Jmol script that loads the backbone (N, CA, C; Angstrom):
load data "model"
ATOM      1  N   GLU A   1       4.105   0.953  14.000  1.00  0.00           N
ATOM      2  CA  GLU A   1       3.205   1.546  13.024  1.00  0.00           C
ATOM      3  C   GLU A   1       2.424   2.697  13.640  1.00  0.00           C
ATOM      4  N   ALA A   2       1.927   2.521  14.865  1.00  0.00           N
ATOM      5  CA  ALA A   2       1.100   3.548  15.491  1.00  0.00           C
ATOM      6  C   ALA A   2       1.907   4.797  15.824  1.00  0.00           C
ATOM      7  N   LYS A   3       3.179   4.615  16.158  1.00  0.00           N
ATOM      8  CA  LYS A   3       4.003   5.759  16.541  1.00  0.00           C
ATOM      9  C   LYS A   3       4.478   6.565  15.345  1.00  0.00           C
ATOM     10  N   GLU A   4       4.673   5.918  14.216  1.00  0.00           N
ATOM     11  CA  GLU A   4       5.190   6.599  13.035  1.00  0.00           C
ATOM     12  C   GLU A   4       4.371   6.224  11.798  1.00  0.00           C
ATOM     13  N   PRO A   5       3.164   6.779  11.692  1.00  0.00           N
ATOM     14  CA  PRO A   5       2.298   6.390  10.570  1.00  0.00           C
ATOM     15  C   PRO A   5       2.871   6.735   9.200  1.00  0.00           C
ATOM     16  N   LYS A   6       3.625   7.826   9.090  1.00  0.00           N
ATOM     17  CA  LYS A   6       4.184   8.186   7.782  1.00  0.00           C
ATOM     18  C   LYS A   6       5.153   7.123   7.282  1.00  0.00           C
ATOM     19  N   LYS A   7       5.970   6.592   8.193  1.00  0.00           N
ATOM     20  CA  LYS A   7       6.902   5.527   7.804  1.00  0.00           C
ATOM     21  C   LYS A   7       6.145   4.262   7.427  1.00  0.00           C
ATOM     22  N   ALA A   8       5.104   3.959   8.172  1.00  0.00           N
ATOM     23  CA  ALA A   8       4.305   2.767   7.883  1.00  0.00           C
ATOM     24  C   ALA A   8       3.645   2.894   6.517  1.00  0.00           C
ATOM     25  N   ILE A   9       3.053   4.040   6.247  1.00  0.00           N
ATOM     26  CA  ILE A   9       2.399   4.271   4.961  1.00  0.00           C
ATOM     27  C   ILE A   9       3.408   4.117   3.831  1.00  0.00           C
ATOM     28  N   ARG A  10       4.575   4.704   4.003  1.00  0.00           N
ATOM     29  CA  ARG A  10       5.612   4.627   2.972  1.00  0.00           C
ATOM     30  C   ARG A  10       6.027   3.173   2.719  1.00  0.00           C
ATOM     31  N   THR A  11       6.168   2.415   3.786  1.00  0.00           N
ATOM     32  CA  THR A  11       6.556   1.014   3.656  1.00  0.00           C
ATOM     33  C   THR A  11       5.497   0.218   2.906  1.00  0.00           C
ATOM     34  N   PHE A  12       4.229   0.432   3.251  1.00  0.00           N
ATOM     35  CA  PHE A  12       3.150  -0.272   2.558  1.00  0.00           C
ATOM     36  C   PHE A  12       3.105   0.121   1.080  1.00  0.00           C
ATOM     37  N   GLN A  13       3.305   1.415   0.795  1.00  0.00           N
ATOM     38  CA  GLN A  13       3.288   1.870  -0.590  1.00  0.00           C
ATOM     39  C   GLN A  13       4.447   1.270  -1.387  1.00  0.00           C
ATOM     40  N   LEU A  14       5.618   1.201  -0.762  1.00  0.00           N
ATOM     41  CA  LEU A  14       6.766   0.607  -1.447  1.00  0.00           C
ATOM     42  C   LEU A  14       6.544  -0.874  -1.724  1.00  0.00           C
ATOM     43  N   THR A  15       5.903  -1.553  -0.785  1.00  0.00           N
ATOM     44  CA  THR A  15       5.592  -2.969  -0.995  1.00  0.00           C
ATOM     45  C   THR A  15       4.693  -3.131  -2.216  1.00  0.00           C
ATOM     46  N   CYS A  16       3.694  -2.277  -2.318  1.00  0.00           N
ATOM     47  CA  CYS A  16       2.783  -2.333  -3.468  1.00  0.00           C
ATOM     48  C   CYS A  16       3.522  -2.048  -4.775  1.00  0.00           C
ATOM     49  N   LYS A  17       4.442  -1.096  -4.729  1.00  0.00           N
ATOM     50  CA  LYS A  17       5.157  -0.698  -5.938  1.00  0.00           C
ATOM     51  C   LYS A  17       6.184  -1.744  -6.363  1.00  0.00           C
ATOM     52  N   ARG A  18       6.937  -2.274  -5.397  1.00  0.00           N
ATOM     53  CA  ARG A  18       8.029  -3.189  -5.723  1.00  0.00           C
ATOM     54  C   ARG A  18       7.565  -4.612  -6.020  1.00  0.00           C
ATOM     55  N   TYR A  19       6.490  -5.033  -5.371  1.00  0.00           N
ATOM     56  CA  TYR A  19       6.029  -6.419  -5.508  1.00  0.00           C
ATOM     57  C   TYR A  19       4.541  -6.451  -5.837  1.00  0.00           C
ATOM     58  N   PRO A  20       4.144  -5.868  -6.976  1.00  0.00           N
ATOM     59  CA  PRO A  20       2.719  -5.652  -7.255  1.00  0.00           C
ATOM     60  C   PRO A  20       1.869  -6.908  -7.400  1.00  0.00           C
ATOM     61  N   LYS A  21       2.449  -8.023  -7.711  1.00  0.00           N
ATOM     62  CA  LYS A  21       1.640  -9.216  -7.970  1.00  0.00           C
ATOM     63  C   LYS A  21       1.735 -10.249  -6.856  1.00  0.00           C
ATOM     64  N   THR A  22       2.143  -9.814  -5.659  1.00  0.00           N
ATOM     65  CA  THR A  22       2.298 -10.747  -4.544  1.00  0.00           C
ATOM     66  C   THR A  22       1.167 -10.607  -3.536  1.00  0.00           C
ATOM     67  N   GLY A  23       1.040 -11.598  -2.702  1.00  0.00           N
ATOM     68  CA  GLY A  23       0.059 -11.553  -1.625  1.00  0.00           C
ATOM     69  C   GLY A  23       0.369 -10.456  -0.622  1.00  0.00           C
ATOM     70  N   GLN A  24       1.668 -10.201  -0.413  1.00  0.00           N
ATOM     71  CA  GLN A  24       2.052  -9.137   0.509  1.00  0.00           C
ATOM     72  C   GLN A  24       1.570  -7.785  -0.001  1.00  0.00           C
ATOM     73  N   ALA A  25       1.673  -7.564  -1.301  1.00  0.00           N
ATOM     74  CA  ALA A  25       1.202  -6.310  -1.878  1.00  0.00           C
ATOM     75  C   ALA A  25      -0.314  -6.193  -1.744  1.00  0.00           C
ATOM     76  N   ALA A  26      -1.006  -7.294  -1.917  1.00  0.00           N
ATOM     77  CA  ALA A  26      -2.461  -7.277  -1.769  1.00  0.00           C
ATOM     78  C   ALA A  26      -2.850  -6.900  -0.342  1.00  0.00           C
ATOM     79  N   ARG A  27      -2.137  -7.461   0.634  1.00  0.00           N
ATOM     80  CA  ARG A  27      -2.428  -7.129   2.035  1.00  0.00           C
ATOM     81  C   ARG A  27      -2.059  -5.681   2.345  1.00  0.00           C
ATOM     82  N   ALA A  28      -0.922  -5.221   1.813  1.00  0.00           N
ATOM     83  CA  ALA A  28      -0.505  -3.836   2.034  1.00  0.00           C
ATOM     84  C   ALA A  28      -1.520  -2.877   1.424  1.00  0.00           C
ATOM     85  N   HIS A  29      -1.987  -3.209   0.231  1.00  0.00           N
ATOM     86  CA  HIS A  29      -2.983  -2.390  -0.462  1.00  0.00           C
ATOM     87  C   HIS A  29      -4.272  -2.300   0.362  1.00  0.00           C
ATOM     88  N   ALA A  30      -4.733  -3.433   0.845  1.00  0.00           N
ATOM     89  CA  ALA A  30      -5.956  -3.460   1.653  1.00  0.00           C
ATOM     90  C   ALA A  30      -5.770  -2.671   2.945  1.00  0.00           C
ATOM     91  N   HIS A  31      -4.609  -2.792   3.564  1.00  0.00           N
ATOM     92  CA  HIS A  31      -4.339  -2.081   4.814  1.00  0.00           C
ATOM     93  C   HIS A  31      -4.323  -0.568   4.582  1.00  0.00           C
ATOM     94  N   LEU A  32      -3.701  -0.135   3.492  1.00  0.00           N
ATOM     95  CA  LEU A  32      -3.682   1.295   3.177  1.00  0.00           C
ATOM     96  C   LEU A  32      -5.101   1.825   2.966  1.00  0.00           C
ATOM     97  N   GLN A  33      -5.923   1.052   2.309  1.00  0.00           N
ATOM     98  CA  GLN A  33      -7.302   1.482   2.071  1.00  0.00           C
ATOM     99  C   GLN A  33      -8.110   1.496   3.361  1.00  0.00           C
ATOM    100  N   ASN A  34      -8.005   0.433   4.138  1.00  0.00           N
ATOM    101  CA  ASN A  34      -8.848   0.291   5.322  1.00  0.00           C
ATOM    102  C   ASN A  34      -8.425   1.175   6.485  1.00  0.00           C
ATOM    103  N   LYS A  35      -7.137   1.222   6.780  1.00  0.00           N
ATOM    104  CA  LYS A  35      -6.673   1.962   7.950  1.00  0.00           C
ATOM    105  C   LYS A  35      -6.405   3.426   7.648  1.00  0.00           C
ATOM    106  N   TYR A  36      -5.791   3.698   6.495  1.00  0.00           N
ATOM    107  CA  TYR A  36      -5.349   5.059   6.194  1.00  0.00           C
ATOM    108  C   TYR A  36      -6.196   5.755   5.134  1.00  0.00           C
ATOM    109  N   ASN A  37      -7.164   5.052   4.574  1.00  0.00           N
ATOM    110  CA  ASN A  37      -8.031   5.611   3.530  1.00  0.00           C
ATOM    111  C   ASN A  37      -7.216   6.154   2.354  1.00  0.00           C
ATOM    112  N   ILE A  38      -6.194   5.379   1.966  1.00  0.00           N
ATOM    113  CA  ILE A  38      -5.326   5.746   0.852  1.00  0.00           C
ATOM    114  C   ILE A  38      -5.535   4.721  -0.249  1.00  0.00           C
ATOM    115  N   ASN A  39      -5.882   5.200  -1.434  1.00  0.00           N
ATOM    116  CA  ASN A  39      -6.066   4.312  -2.571  1.00  0.00           C
ATOM    117  C   ASN A  39      -4.816   4.343  -3.429  1.00  0.00           C
ATOM    118  N   VAL A  40      -4.213   3.183  -3.612  1.00  0.00           N
ATOM    119  CA  VAL A  40      -3.039   3.052  -4.471  1.00  0.00           C
ATOM    120  C   VAL A  40      -3.306   1.929  -5.450  1.00  0.00           C
ATOM    121  N   THR A  41      -2.619   1.983  -6.563  1.00  0.00           N
ATOM    122  CA  THR A  41      -2.750   0.887  -7.512  1.00  0.00           C
ATOM    123  C   THR A  41      -1.649  -0.119  -7.238  1.00  0.00           C
ATOM    124  N   LEU A  42      -1.860  -1.334  -7.684  1.00  0.00           N
ATOM    125  CA  LEU A  42      -0.857  -2.382  -7.501  1.00  0.00           C
ATOM    126  C   LEU A  42      -0.002  -2.546  -8.748  1.00  0.00           C
ATOM    127  N   GLY A  43       0.054  -1.513  -9.566  1.00  0.00           N
ATOM    128  CA  GLY A  43       0.910  -1.562 -10.739  1.00  0.00           C
ATOM    129  C   GLY A  43       0.201  -1.988 -12.007  1.00  0.00           C
ATOM    130  N   GLY A  44      -1.035  -2.451 -11.892  1.00  0.00           N
ATOM    131  CA  GLY A  44      -1.753  -2.910 -13.067  1.00  0.00           C
ATOM    132  C   GLY A  44      -2.405  -1.793 -13.850  1.00  0.00           C
ATOM    133  N   ALA A  45      -2.952  -0.827 -13.156  1.00  0.00           N
ATOM    134  CA  ALA A  45      -3.656   0.271 -13.814  1.00  0.00           C
ATOM    135  C   ALA A  45      -3.332   1.574 -13.103  1.00  0.00           C
ATOM    136  N   GLU A  46      -3.230   2.608 -13.873  1.00  0.00           N
ATOM    137  CA  GLU A  46      -2.960   3.924 -13.295  1.00  0.00           C
ATOM    138  C   GLU A  46      -4.265   4.574 -12.873  1.00  0.00           C
ATOM    139  N   GLU A  47      -4.239   5.260 -11.741  1.00  0.00           N
ATOM    140  CA  GLU A  47      -5.433   5.975 -11.295  1.00  0.00           C
ATOM    141  C   GLU A  47      -5.564   7.269 -12.073  1.00  0.00           C
ATOM    142  N   GLU A  48      -6.788   7.688 -12.271  1.00  0.00           N
ATOM    143  CA  GLU A  48      -7.031   8.943 -12.982  1.00  0.00           C
ATOM    144  C   GLU A  48      -7.254  10.067 -12.001  1.00  0.00           C
TER     145      GLU A  48
END
end "model"
wireframe off; spacefill off
backbone 0.3
color backbone group
């Protein structure tokens, strides 16, 4: 993850998109927010 942050970010985003209602998506979402300061939705609501 540390060596290739773009790949890590993409993987976390795909997890959120493909499995929006799982615990893994919740953890990926939190990690994107906390480590990368990226806000993504988990498929429930679209961001404005």
